[in-house]
C-alpha positions as CSV (number, residue, x, y, z in Angstrom):
1,M,17.2,-11.6,-40.5
2,R,20.9,-11.0,-41.1
3,G,21.6,-8.5,-43.7
4,G,17.9,-7.8,-44.3
5,G,15.9,-4.6,-44.0
6,F,13.1,-2.4,-45.3
7,R,12.8,0.7,-47.3
8,A,10.3,3.0,-45.6
9,N,8.3,5.2,-47.9
10,T,5.5,7.5,-46.7
11,A,2.1,8.1,-48.4
12,I,2.5,11.8,-47.3
13,P,5.6,13.8,-46.9
14,P,7.4,13.5,-43.5
15,T,6.7,16.4,-41.2
16,G,10.2,16.2,-39.8
17,P,13.8,15.7,-40.9
18,T,14.9,12.6,-42.7
19,D,18.3,11.0,-43.2
20,E,19.4,8.1,-45.2
21,Y,22.4,5.8,-44.8
22,T,23.6,2.4,-46.0
23,S,24.3,-0.7,-43.9
24,G,25.4,-3.6,-46.0
25,S,23.1,-3.9,-48.9
26,A,20.1,-2.3,-47.1
27,V,19.1,1.4,-47.6
28,L,17.8,2.8,-44.4
29,R,15.8,6.0,-43.9
30,R,14.8,7.6,-40.6
31,A,12.0,10.2,-40.5
32,V,9.9,12.0,-37.9
33,I,6.4,11.3,-39.1
34,R,3.2,12.7,-37.7
35,S,0.1,10.4,-38.2
36,A,1.2,8.9,-41.5
37,W,0.7,5.7,-43.3
38,V,4.1,4.1,-43.8
39,T,4.6,1.6,-46.6
40,C,7.3,-0.9,-45.7
41,R,8.6,-2.4,-48.9
42,P,10.8,-5.5,-48.9
43,V,14.5,-5.4,-49.4
44,A,15.9,-8.6,-50.7
45,T,19.5,-9.3,-49.5
46,D,21.5,-12.4,-49.7
47,G,18.7,-13.8,-51.9
48,V,16.1,-13.5,-49.1
49,T,13.0,-11.3,-49.2
50,I,12.3,-10.2,-45.6
51,L,8.6,-9.1,-45.8
52,G,5.9,-8.4,-48.3
53,A,4.8,-4.8,-48.8
54,R,2.8,-3.7,-45.8
55,K,1.3,-0.5,-44.4
56,M,1.7,0.6,-40.8
57,H,0.0,3.5,-39.2
58,V,2.2,5.7,-37.1
59,P,0.0,7.5,-34.6
60,C,2.4,10.1,-33.2
61,D,5.9,11.5,-33.6
62,R,8.5,8.8,-33.7
63,H,11.9,8.2,-35.1
64,L,11.3,5.0,-37.0
65,P,14.4,3.0,-38.3
66,F,13.6,0.1,-40.6
67,G,16.1,-2.6,-41.2
68,P,19.3,-3.3,-39.4
69,D,21.0,-0.4,-37.6
70,P,24.6,0.5,-38.2
71,G,25.6,-1.9,-35.4
72,G,24.1,-4.8,-37.3
73,R,20.9,-5.3,-35.3
74,S,17.6,-6.0,-37.0
75,A,15.2,-3.3,-36.0
76,A,11.5,-2.7,-35.9
77,A,9.3,0.3,-35.4
78,N,11.0,1.7,-32.3
79,G,14.5,0.3,-33.0
80,A,13.9,-2.8,-30.9
81,S,14.6,-6.3,-32.2
82,L,11.7,-7.8,-34.2
83,S,11.7,-10.9,-32.0
84,G,10.3,-9.0,-29.0
85,G,10.4,-5.3,-29.9
86,L,7.6,-5.4,-32.6
87,H,5.3,-7.3,-30.2
88,G,5.9,-4.7,-27.5
89,K,5.4,-1.8,-30.0
90,I,2.1,-3.1,-31.1
91,V,0.9,-3.8,-27.5
92,D,1.9,-0.2,-26.7
93,V,0.0,1.2,-29.6
94,L,-3.2,-0.7,-29.0
95,G,-3.0,-0.3,-25.2
96,R,-2.7,3.5,-25.6
97,E,-5.6,3.5,-28.0
98,I,-7.8,1.5,-25.7
99,S,-6.9,3.6,-22.7
100,A,-7.7,6.8,-24.7
101,G,-11.1,5.4,-25.8
102,V,-10.2,5.0,-29.5
103,H,-11.6,1.5,-29.1
104,P,-14.4,1.9,-26.6
105,P,-15.7,-0.9,-24.3
106,G,-17.6,-3.5,-26.3
107,S,-15.8,-2.7,-29.6
108,V,-14.3,-5.6,-31.5
109,L,-10.8,-5.9,-32.8
110,R,-10.6,-8.4,-35.6
111,V,-7.5,-10.5,-36.1
112,E,-7.5,-10.0,-39.9
113,D,-7.6,-6.2,-39.4
114,L,-4.6,-6.3,-37.0
115,E,-2.7,-8.5,-39.4
116,Q,-3.2,-6.0,-42.2
117,R,-2.7,-2.9,-40.2
118,F,0.6,-3.9,-38.6
119,G,1.9,-6.3,-41.3
120,I,2.3,-9.2,-38.8
121,S,1.4,-12.9,-38.7
122,R,-1.5,-14.4,-36.8
123,S,0.9,-15.9,-34.2
124,V,2.1,-12.4,-33.4
125,V,-1.4,-11.1,-33.1
126,R,-2.2,-13.9,-30.7
127,E,0.8,-12.9,-28.5
128,V,-0.3,-9.3,-28.6
129,V,-3.9,-10.2,-27.6
130,R,-2.5,-12.5,-24.8
131,T,-0.6,-9.6,-23.3
132,L,-3.6,-7.2,-23.5
133,A,-5.8,-9.9,-22.0
134,S,-3.4,-10.3,-19.1
135,I,-4.1,-6.6,-18.2
136,R,-7.8,-7.4,-18.7
137,L,-8.2,-4.8,-21.4
138,V,-9.6,-7.4,-23.9
139,V,-11.2,-10.8,-24.0
140,G,-11.4,-13.2,-26.9
141,R,-14.9,-14.5,-27.8
142,Q,-15.6,-17.2,-30.4
143,R,-17.3,-16.1,-33.6
144,I,-17.1,-12.5,-32.5
145,G,-13.4,-11.5,-32.1
146,I,-11.3,-9.6,-29.6
147,V,-13.7,-7.6,-27.4
148,V,-12.6,-4.5,-25.4
149,R,-13.7,-5.0,-21.8
150,P,-15.5,-2.4,-19.7
151,R,-13.1,-0.1,-17.9
152,A,-14.3,-1.3,-14.5
153,E,-12.8,-4.7,-15.4
154,W,-9.3,-3.4,-16.3
155,N,-6.4,-4.3,-14.1
156,T,-5.7,-0.7,-13.0
157,F,-2.8,-1.8,-10.8
158,D,-0.8,-3.0,-13.8
159,P,2.2,-0.6,-14.2
160,T,1.9,-0.5,-18.0
161,L,-1.7,0.4,-17.8
162,I,-0.9,3.1,-15.2
163,R,1.6,4.6,-17.6
164,W,-0.9,4.6,-20.5
165,L,-3.6,6.2,-18.4
166,L,-1.2,8.9,-17.1
167,E,-0.5,9.9,-20.7
168,V,-4.2,10.1,-21.9
169,D,-5.9,11.3,-18.7
170,R,-3.1,12.5,-16.6
171,T,-4.8,14.9,-14.1
172,N,-7.5,12.4,-13.1
173,Q,-5.0,9.5,-13.0
174,V,-2.7,11.5,-10.8
175,R,-5.6,12.1,-8.4
176,T,-6.5,8.5,-8.4
177,L,-3.0,7.3,-7.7
178,V,-2.5,9.9,-4.9
179,E,-5.7,8.9,-3.3
180,L,-4.5,5.3,-3.3
181,R,-1.1,6.3,-1.9
182,T,-2.9,8.4,0.8
183,A,-5.0,5.4,1.8
184,V,-2.0,3.0,1.9
185,E,1.3,4.6,2.6
186,P,0.6,6.3,5.9
187,V,-0.8,3.1,7.3
188,A,2.2,1.2,6.0
189,A,4.6,3.7,7.6
190,G,2.7,3.3,10.9
191,A,2.9,-0.5,10.7
192,A,6.6,-0.3,9.8
193,A,7.2,1.5,13.1
194,H,6.1,-1.7,14.8
195,R,7.5,-4.3,12.4
196,A,10.5,-3.0,10.6
197,E,13.7,-4.9,11.1
198,T,17.0,-3.2,12.1
199,G,18.4,-3.5,8.6
200,Q,15.4,-2.0,7.1
201,V,15.5,1.0,9.5
202,E,19.2,1.5,8.7
203,E,18.5,1.4,5.0
204,L,15.6,3.9,5.3
205,T,17.9,6.3,7.2
206,R,20.6,5.9,4.6
207,L,18.2,6.6,1.7
208,A,16.7,9.6,3.4
209,G,20.2,11.0,3.9
210,R,21.1,10.2,0.3
211,M,18.0,12.0,-0.9
212,R,19.0,15.1,0.9
213,E,22.4,15.1,-0.7
214,L,21.0,14.5,-4.2
215,A,18.4,17.3,-3.7
216,V,21.1,19.8,-3.0
217,E,23.0,18.6,-6.0
218,G,19.9,18.8,-8.2
219,D,20.4,15.2,-9.4
220,L,16.8,14.4,-10.2
221,E,17.6,11.0,-11.7
222,G,19.6,9.9,-8.6
223,F,16.9,11.4,-6.4
224,L,14.2,9.5,-8.2
225,E,16.1,6.2,-7.8
226,A,16.5,6.8,-4.0
227,D,12.9,8.0,-3.7
228,V,11.5,4.8,-5.3
229,A,13.7,2.7,-3.1
230,F,12.6,4.5,0.0
231,H,8.8,4.2,-0.6
232,S,9.2,0.6,-1.7
233,L,11.0,-0.2,1.5
234,V,8.4,1.5,3.7
235,L,5.7,-0.7,2.0
236,S,7.8,-3.8,2.5
237,A,8.8,-2.9,6.1
238,S,5.1,-2.7,7.0
239,G,5.0,-6.5,7.1
240,N,1.9,-6.5,5.0
241,E,2.3,-8.5,1.9
242,M,-0.5,-6.7,0.0
243,F,1.0,-3.3,0.8
244,A,4.4,-4.6,-0.4
245,Q,2.8,-5.6,-3.8
246,L,1.9,-1.9,-4.5
247,H,5.5,-0.8,-4.9
248,E,5.2,-1.0,-8.7
249,V,2.3,1.4,-8.5
250,V,4.3,3.9,-6.5
251,R,7.3,3.5,-8.7
252,E,5.3,4.2,-11.8
253,V,3.8,7.5,-10.5
254,L,7.2,8.7,-9.2
255,R,9.0,7.9,-12.4
256,W,6.2,9.5,-14.5
257,R,6.3,12.7,-12.5
258,T,10.1,13.0,-13.1
259,E,9.9,12.1,-16.8
260,Q,7.2,14.6,-17.4
261,G,9.2,17.4,-15.9
262,L,6.8,17.8,-13.0
263,M,9.6,17.9,-10.4
264,P,11.3,21.2,-9.5
265,A,15.0,21.5,-10.3
266,H,15.7,21.0,-6.6
267,P,13.1,18.9,-4.7
268,E,11.1,20.8,-2.1
269,P,13.0,21.0,1.2
270,M,9.8,20.1,3.1
271,A,9.4,16.9,1.2
272,V,13.0,16.0,1.8
273,D,12.7,16.6,5.5
274,L,9.5,14.5,5.7
275,H,11.4,11.5,4.3
276,G,13.9,11.9,7.0
277,E,11.2,12.2,9.7
278,I,9.4,9.1,8.4
279,A,12.7,7.1,8.7
280,R,13.4,8.5,12.2
281,C,9.9,7.8,13.5
282,I,9.9,4.2,12.1
283,G,13.3,3.7,13.8
284,E,11.9,5.1,17.1
285,G,8.8,3.0,16.9
286,N,6.6,6.2,16.8
287,S,3.8,4.8,14.8
288,A,1.4,7.8,15.1
289,R,4.0,10.4,13.9
290,A,5.3,8.1,11.1
291,E,1.8,7.8,9.8
292,E,1.1,11.5,10.1
293,A,4.4,12.4,8.3
294,A,3.7,10.0,5.5
295,R,0.3,11.6,5.0
296,E,1.8,15.0,4.9
297,L,4.3,13.8,2.3
298,V,1.7,12.4,0.0
299,A,-0.4,15.5,0.3
300,E,2.6,17.7,-0.5
301,S,3.3,15.6,-3.5
302,L,-0.3,15.9,-4.8
303,H,-0.3,19.7,-4.3
304,G,3.0,20.2,-6.1
305,T,2.2,17.9,-9.0
306,L,-1.2,19.4,-9.6
307,A,0.2,22.9,-9.5
308,L,2.8,22.0,-12.1
309,L,0.1,20.2,-14.2
310,E,-2.1,23.3,-14.2
311,S,0.7,25.5,-15.4
312,S,1.7,23.0,-18.1
313,P,0.7,23.9,-21.7
314,E,-0.6,20.3,-22.1
315,A,-2.9,20.5,-19.1
């Protein structure tokens, strides 16, 4: 791939700004395109043609660099390397579409259509299908093709699927995740009051104190990091291995809330205080109050998130 690249031409004019620059012998263009068909034409450099002319559908606003970036990396649709980035990009596109119902349960995705749509080889299609199948979104059937599974069969605990569903049906998905947290986290906090080790209690106390400092500073990124660590540690300290496995679910909803701007500039003082109380009650072995405080914390989170969702223009 060294020195190679693509010229990207659109079948309709870009709806955003474009810029063009040269890296080696490849001419690179970057455009913000809204639902356009992009023709990727080959650029032969060093006597090597990289790819035949293909068309790729861009379903939403994206900055799409084609060819190597100024730093010399070969780039695909989202700027990631073609070796892993293109595979991930296509998984992301298809996963979002399946989650949104573009390909309803029972519909068939044909290998030939995917090859043509994305301009990829059959081996890449197989890798994409394998990834989607691991989330139980699709299943391969001989003489039929790649069939979209019923929603009831999807692995809804998978963090990637959670992220997609939060984007396409966010209010219902938030409710679903908070109901799960309400069922699990209070019980985990109560169990942690009996089972947490000394080091875990000390770390919970430290994290609660750090969250208070970061809330005052308005450092939402730092607060998020400490918040994820706190809730993951409560699940782990419960001593229940199945609870502990849910840390990725909790992490995903907490990250999404911050990334979507659904956190106030300074986290609510009551929520900050409840983290401290949970840590204290776990340390004191007060199982009943630890469980009650955790339940209050999850309820406060749901109330605040839904209030911000309802006031959002995208709600």
